Structures are given as C-alpha cells and as structure tokens.
C-alpha positions as CSV (number, residue, x, y, z in Angstrom):
1,M,120.3,59.9,114.9
2,V,120.2,61.2,118.4
3,S,117.8,59.4,120.7
4,Q,114.4,61.1,121.1
5,I,115.3,63.7,118.4
6,S,114.8,63.5,114.7
7,K,114.8,66.0,111.9
8,V,112.3,66.0,109.0
9,C,112.6,68.5,106.1
10,L,109.7,68.7,103.7
11,V,109.4,71.1,100.7
12,L,106.0,72.7,101.0
13,L,104.5,75.4,98.8
14,L,106.7,78.5,98.9
15,G,109.0,77.5,101.7
16,I,110.7,74.7,103.6
17,L,109.5,73.0,106.8
18,C,112.1,71.7,109.2
19,A,110.6,69.9,112.2
20,S,113.1,69.0,114.9
21,E,113.0,67.6,118.4
22,I,109.7,65.8,117.7
23,A,108.9,63.3,120.5
24,Q,109.0,59.8,119.1
25,G,106.2,57.5,120.4
26,A,106.9,54.1,121.8
27,C,105.8,51.2,119.7
28,N,105.2,47.5,120.0
29,V,108.6,45.6,119.9
30,T,107.1,42.5,118.4
31,Q,105.6,44.6,115.6
32,C,108.7,46.6,114.6
33,T,109.6,45.0,111.3
34,D,109.9,48.0,109.0
35,P,113.2,50.0,109.7
36,D,111.7,53.0,107.7
37,R,109.0,53.4,110.3
38,C,110.5,52.2,113.6
39,R,113.8,51.6,115.4
40,L,114.7,49.0,118.0
41,S,117.1,49.9,120.9
42,A,120.2,47.9,121.7
43,G,119.1,44.5,122.9
44,N,115.7,44.9,121.2
45,R,114.1,45.8,124.5
46,T,112.3,49.0,123.4
47,C,110.9,50.4,120.1
48,R,110.6,54.0,118.8
49,C,108.9,55.4,115.8
50,V,110.9,57.4,113.3
51,A,110.1,61.1,113.0
52,E,107.4,60.9,110.3
53,Y,105.4,58.2,112.1
54,Y,103.6,57.6,115.4
55,G,101.2,55.1,116.9
56,D,101.7,51.7,118.7
57,L,102.5,50.1,115.4
58,C,104.1,53.3,113.9
59,E,101.3,53.1,111.3
60,K,100.2,56.7,111.4
61,V,101.8,59.5,109.4
62,A,102.5,62.8,111.2
63,T,101.0,65.3,108.9
64,F,102.7,68.7,108.9
65,Q,102.0,71.6,106.6
66,V,103.7,75.0,106.5
67,L,102.2,77.7,104.4
68,C,104.7,80.5,103.5
69,S,102.5,83.3,102.1
70,K,103.5,86.9,101.4
71,D,102.4,88.2,104.8
72,Y,101.9,85.1,107.0
73,I,103.7,82.0,108.2
74,T,101.4,79.2,109.2
75,I,102.0,75.7,110.6
76,M,99.3,73.1,110.6
77,V,99.7,69.8,112.5
78,I,97.1,67.0,112.5
79,E,95.4,66.9,115.9
80,D,95.7,63.1,116.3
81,F,99.5,63.5,116.5
82,F,99.2,65.6,119.7
83,D,96.4,63.4,121.1
84,Y,98.7,60.4,120.8
85,H,101.4,62.2,122.7
86,K,98.9,63.5,125.3
87,V,99.5,67.1,124.4
88,K,96.6,69.4,124.9
89,L,95.8,72.4,122.7
90,E,96.1,74.9,125.6
91,S,99.7,73.8,126.2
92,L,100.9,74.6,122.6
93,H,102.5,78.0,121.9
94,L,105.5,79.7,120.3
95,E,108.5,81.0,122.2
96,N,106.2,83.8,123.4
97,K,103.5,82.0,125.2
98,T,100.9,84.6,124.1
99,C,101.2,83.3,120.6
100,R,99.1,80.2,120.9
101,A,97.7,77.4,118.7
102,R,94.1,77.2,117.7
103,H,91.9,74.3,116.6
104,E,90.5,74.2,113.1
105,T,88.9,71.5,110.9
106,I,89.9,71.5,107.3
107,G,88.4,69.1,104.8
108,G,87.0,67.1,107.7
109,V,90.4,66.7,109.3
110,P,91.1,68.5,112.7
111,Y,94.4,70.4,112.9
112,Y,96.2,72.5,115.5
113,I,97.2,75.7,113.7
114,V,99.5,78.7,114.5
115,R,99.3,81.6,112.0
116,T,101.9,84.3,112.5
117,S,102.1,87.6,110.6
118,K,105.5,88.9,109.6
119,E,104.7,91.9,111.8
120,Q,104.3,89.6,114.8
121,Y,107.3,87.5,113.9
122,A,109.8,89.0,116.4
123,Y,107.1,89.5,119.1
124,C,106.3,85.7,118.9
125,G,109.9,84.7,119.4
126,G,111.0,84.3,115.8
127,K,114.7,83.8,115.4
128,P,116.9,86.6,114.0
129,L,116.4,86.7,110.2
130,M,119.1,84.9,108.2
131,K,119.8,86.8,105.0
132,N,122.0,86.6,102.0
133,I,121.8,88.3,98.6
134,T,119.3,85.7,97.3
135,H,117.2,84.5,100.3
136,V,115.8,85.4,103.7
137,E,114.9,82.8,106.3
138,Y,112.2,83.0,108.9
139,A,112.3,80.4,111.7
140,L,109.8,79.8,114.5
141,T,109.3,77.1,117.1
142,L,106.1,75.4,118.2
143,M,106.4,73.8,121.6
144,S,104.4,72.3,124.4
145,D,104.5,72.9,128.1
146,P,106.0,70.0,130.1
147,V,103.5,67.9,132.1
148,V,104.9,68.1,135.7
149,E,103.9,65.7,138.4
150,G,105.3,67.0,141.7
151,Y,109.1,67.3,141.0
152,I,109.2,65.0,138.0
153,M,108.0,64.6,134.4
154,R,107.7,61.5,132.4
155,D,106.2,62.6,129.1
156,P,108.5,64.3,126.5
157,T,107.7,67.8,125.3
158,I,107.1,68.7,121.7
159,R,109.3,71.1,119.9
160,I,108.8,71.7,116.2
161,E,111.0,74.2,114.4
162,Y,109.6,75.3,111.1
163,K,111.1,77.6,108.6
164,C,110.0,79.7,105.6
165,I,112.8,80.5,103.2
166,Y,111.8,83.2,100.8
167,P,113.7,84.0,97.6
168,Y,114.3,87.7,97.1
169,F,113.3,87.5,93.5
170,R,109.9,85.8,93.6
171,R,108.1,88.8,92.1
172,V,108.5,92.5,91.2
173,S,106.4,94.8,93.3
174,L,105.0,98.1,91.9
175,P,104.6,101.0,92.0
176,F,108.0,102.7,92.0
177,P,109.1,106.3,91.6
178,I,109.9,107.5,88.1
179,I,112.4,110.3,87.5
180,P,112.0,111.3,83.9
181,A,115.3,113.2,83.4
182,S,117.4,110.3,84.6
183,G,115.1,107.4,83.7
184,E,115.7,105.8,87.1
185,A,113.3,103.5,88.9
186,M,113.3,101.5,92.1
187,M,112.0,97.9,91.8
188,R,111.4,96.0,95.0
189,V,111.9,92.3,94.5
190,H,110.5,91.0,97.8
191,E,113.1,92.0,100.4
192,L,115.7,93.3,97.9
193,D,115.5,96.8,96.4
194,A,117.0,97.0,92.9
195,T,117.8,100.3,91.1
196,V,117.2,100.2,87.4
197,V,118.2,103.0,85.1
198,M,117.7,103.9,81.5
199,V,120.4,106.3,80.1
200,L,120.9,107.9,76.7
201,Y,124.4,108.3,75.4
202,K,125.9,110.6,72.8
203,N,127.6,108.0,70.7
204,E,128.2,104.3,70.2
205,T,131.0,104.1,72.7
206,Y,128.5,104.5,75.6
207,T,131.0,106.5,77.6
208,E,129.4,110.0,77.7
209,A,125.7,110.2,78.8
210,F,123.4,113.1,78.4
211,A,123.3,115.1,81.6
212,L,120.0,116.8,80.8
213,S,117.2,116.1,78.4
214,P,119.0,115.4,75.1
215,V,118.5,117.4,72.0
216,V,118.7,115.3,68.9
217,Q,118.5,115.9,65.1
218,L,116.2,113.9,62.9
219,R,117.8,110.6,61.8
220,D,120.6,110.9,64.4
221,K,121.3,107.7,66.3
222,V,119.8,107.6,69.8
223,Y,121.9,105.2,72.0
224,V,120.0,103.7,74.9
225,E,121.3,101.6,77.8
226,I,119.2,99.9,80.5
227,K,120.9,98.3,83.4
228,V,120.7,97.5,87.2
229,T,123.0,99.8,89.2
230,D,122.2,98.4,92.6
231,P,123.0,95.6,93.3
232,E,125.6,95.5,90.6
233,D,126.4,92.3,88.6
234,F,123.7,90.2,90.1
235,F,120.3,90.4,88.3
236,H,120.0,89.6,84.6
237,I,117.8,92.2,82.9
238,G,115.4,91.7,80.0
239,V,113.7,94.3,77.9
240,N,110.3,93.2,76.6
241,E,108.8,96.3,74.9
242,C,109.9,99.8,74.2
243,W,107.7,102.6,72.7
244,A,107.7,106.3,72.3
245,T,104.9,108.7,73.2
246,Q,104.2,112.4,73.3
247,V,103.4,112.3,77.0
248,Q,105.2,111.2,80.1
249,N,102.6,108.7,81.3
250,P,103.4,105.4,79.6
251,T,99.7,104.2,79.8
252,Q,98.1,107.4,78.6
253,T,96.3,107.1,75.3
254,D,96.3,110.8,74.4
255,G,98.6,111.7,71.5
256,S,100.6,109.6,69.2
257,F,102.4,106.3,69.8
258,H,105.3,104.5,68.1
259,L,106.5,101.0,68.9
260,L,110.2,100.3,68.8
261,M,110.2,96.6,70.0
262,R,107.6,94.1,71.1
263,N,108.2,90.8,73.0
264,G,112.0,91.6,72.9
265,C,112.1,91.8,69.1
266,V,112.5,94.7,66.7
267,E,109.4,96.5,65.4
268,D,111.1,99.6,64.1
269,D,113.6,98.8,61.3
270,T,116.2,101.2,62.6
271,V,116.5,99.5,66.0
272,Q,119.8,97.8,66.5
273,F,121.0,95.8,69.6
274,L,124.6,96.0,70.8
275,D,125.8,92.6,72.0
276,I,127.0,92.5,75.6
277,S,129.0,89.4,76.5
278,D,128.0,89.6,80.2
279,P,124.2,89.3,80.6
280,V,124.3,91.1,84.0
281,K,125.8,94.3,82.4
282,G,122.5,95.4,80.9
283,V,120.9,95.9,77.5
284,R,122.0,98.4,74.8
285,Y,120.3,99.4,71.6
286,S,119.9,102.3,69.3
287,F,117.3,103.8,66.9
288,D,117.1,106.6,64.5
289,M,115.6,109.8,65.8
290,F,112.1,110.7,64.5
291,R,109.2,113.0,65.4
292,F,105.5,112.7,65.4
293,V,103.6,114.5,62.6
294,S,101.5,116.5,65.0
295,P,102.9,118.5,67.9
296,P,104.3,118.3,70.5
297,H,107.4,116.9,68.9
298,D,109.2,116.0,72.2
299,L,109.4,112.2,72.8
300,Y,109.1,110.2,75.9
301,L,110.7,106.7,75.8
302,H,109.2,103.9,77.7
303,C,110.5,100.3,78.2
304,T,109.1,97.4,80.2
305,V,111.9,95.6,82.0
306,R,112.2,92.3,83.8
307,L,114.7,91.2,86.5
308,C,115.8,87.6,86.6
309,P,118.0,85.9,89.2
310,P,121.2,84.2,87.9
311,E,119.7,80.7,87.8
312,E,116.7,82.0,85.8
313,G,118.7,84.3,83.5
314,K,117.5,82.6,80.4
315,L,114.0,84.0,81.1
316,C,115.3,87.4,80.3
317,V,116.7,86.4,76.9
318,P,114.3,87.6,74.1
319,E,113.1,84.8,71.9
320,C,110.5,86.7,69.8
321,R,107.8,84.7,71.4
322,T,104.1,85.4,71.0
323,I,102.3,87.1,73.8
324,A,100.6,83.9,74.8
325,K,103.9,82.0,75.1
326,R,105.5,84.8,77.0
327,E,102.8,84.8,79.5
328,V,103.1,81.1,80.1
329,V,106.9,81.5,80.8
330,H,106.6,84.6,83.0
331,G,103.1,84.3,84.4
332,G,104.4,84.2,88.0
333,S,106.0,87.7,88.0
334,Q,105.3,91.2,87.0
335,E,107.2,93.7,84.9
336,G,108.3,97.3,85.7
337,V,108.1,100.3,83.4
338,L,111.0,102.7,82.9
339,T,110.4,106.2,81.4
340,Y,113.0,108.6,80.0
341,G,112.3,112.0,78.7
342,P,111.7,114.4,77.2
343,I,114.0,113.8,74.2
344,R,113.8,117.1,72.3
345,L,114.1,117.5,68.6
346,A,116.7,119.9,67.5
347,A,115.4,122.8,65.4
348,P,116.5,122.5,61.7
349,E,119.3,124.8,60.7
350,K,118.2,127.8,58.7
351,K,120.1,128.6,55.5
352,S,121.3,132.1,55.0
353,P,119.6,133.9,52.2
354,T,121.5,134.0,48.9
355,H,122.3,137.4,47.5
356,C,122.9,137.8,43.8
C-alpha cells in the first residue's frame, strides 16, 4: 500500500464504488493494536488509519454509498468523515468546480452528497466512458480544495474516485419499431441495440426465406425462425409465447385468436421445435397452416421474445413453468414482441368440370 493512498472497492446496489486517494487520519500510536484498522510506520513513531476507518483510535467507519440508477450517479459520504479531516462542504466538488456537493440528512444521519445526471456526466468532468460488449463504466472524482497557508499546505486533500459499471443487458426497453413484412424489431438493452428478426422459410432446410408475405396452403408446414442478427452470436434468445391473430396489433382483442405456445411450451399439437446445438443461433419451430372460421383469413404471427446474456443463458431455456414461477425468475426484465404478417391463405384449386 502506498503511503497516504488506499483503495476501497465496495459492491453497492447496481454498481461498484471505488474510492481512491482517501486521506488517512493520524491515530494514537499507543492505541494501534488492530492491523485491520491502523498501520504503524517504521520505528512505530506514527500511526495511520486504513482506508475504511478514521478517528484518533481508528474507531469510526467511513460510510460511502454510491447509487447507480438509470439516469443518475450519486455518491453519499457521511459528514463526520469530512469534519474529522477538516474539509468544509463548500470546498467539495467534482473535476468541474461548478458541480458541487450538498448537505442532506437521511435517516437522522448527515451526509455530503453529489448527484450527477448522465446528461451532465461529461460536463462535470466524468472520465471517457469505458465500454465493451457487455458493460459500460462511468467514473467521477469527488475532491476537496487544498487548504493553503501562505505558500504551504499541511492538510491532505480528499480525492474519491467512484464508478458505476452498468451491464448492457439489465433490462429490455420498449417500444421498438415493427416492420410486419420482415418481422424485424429493434430491442434496446440499456446501451446496446439488438436487432431481432422473425423469418418464415419455405421448407425444413431453413435456407430460402419468403421475400414477401407468404402464401400458404391449409395444412402446409409453416417454418419459423427467430434470431438476433446484431450483435451476432452473443445473446441467447428465448421464445415465451406465440399466437396468431387476424389483425396486426398483437394486443388488439378484435377478431379471432389462436395460441401456438405458452410459457415456452406447445399449445397447438402441430407445433414442432427444431433443435439447434448452439443456443445463440436462435429458435426454430414449425406449425401446420390453418385459417380462422370467420374472415379475414390472413394471419398475423406474434411472439414474445427475451434476450439473455451468455452467463444467464439458462433463463432463456423453456421449462414449461407456470406463469407465477416464470415471473419470479424473470421479474427484473421485460419482454419484447415480434410481429410477422400477413401470412396469406392460398385459394383452393378449382377442379375442372367433368364432361360426360
């Protein structure tokens, strides 16, 4: 550990707090008996509290909290920590000095708080975003102005770097555009846009897709594929429910309704799943073409889909759960709806009249 500098990482709510360059308070040499709370210098002449503690006996815990919400990054530090280090509220700020701390009492405990919106992140001196395909990292620094006496300063300054690391795949945000002819939808999973498509194919080889609205005979097999096209080979995809209606709007109650699968399991006896060895390649299934008794006879196919990151891929595997159980497992996220259509019913062939 470098003198006067320590690093504390605490997992808090949705993100990670990393506090660095925290001034360590001097403590009583004769009372420094716990190495987890204080450190003696060479020769045992001075004593310093470790990063999490402060006070003459290193008996006080430095309480830090970082709240990583959807739109804001907030740091809360107990007021007593700054009082001990003789740091005044008006001297605390981010890299941009106009982004200052404020005093607030929560649950009877006074804190110094800085709340920064993501829109103000760059303005307040936030570091360049660190991104990869799974996470994005926001990092800010809370600091104090040095106390200068003439040309010298004796008290250390406070610098606390705190970070919020957001997973791209925390939840699916809606709404998204629906293009019925192609069955394509954009699903925004936090910072990452994912393109999900539902395509109908002409046969079981899944090599030739219908370019326009397909025309299908009664009882012909309808071959469906649902997959993520961008980014490729990353998200696992799960299909929860699929149903057919006479209208394009999946939530509209007008007209007839036919359920093909529910909770990932077959409801229509003609539905068959095609096994795909790689779970990121998508979902394929087929069903026998039908029509509703009353017109119109065109069908619109709808499916609720779920995207899962690789480490949570098992959440996209259907287990024929009841709705209650499914909500317990997936309660923290939302589902998106894909729509494809219309699927047109081919007119029956007319037999030529027989002449005797």
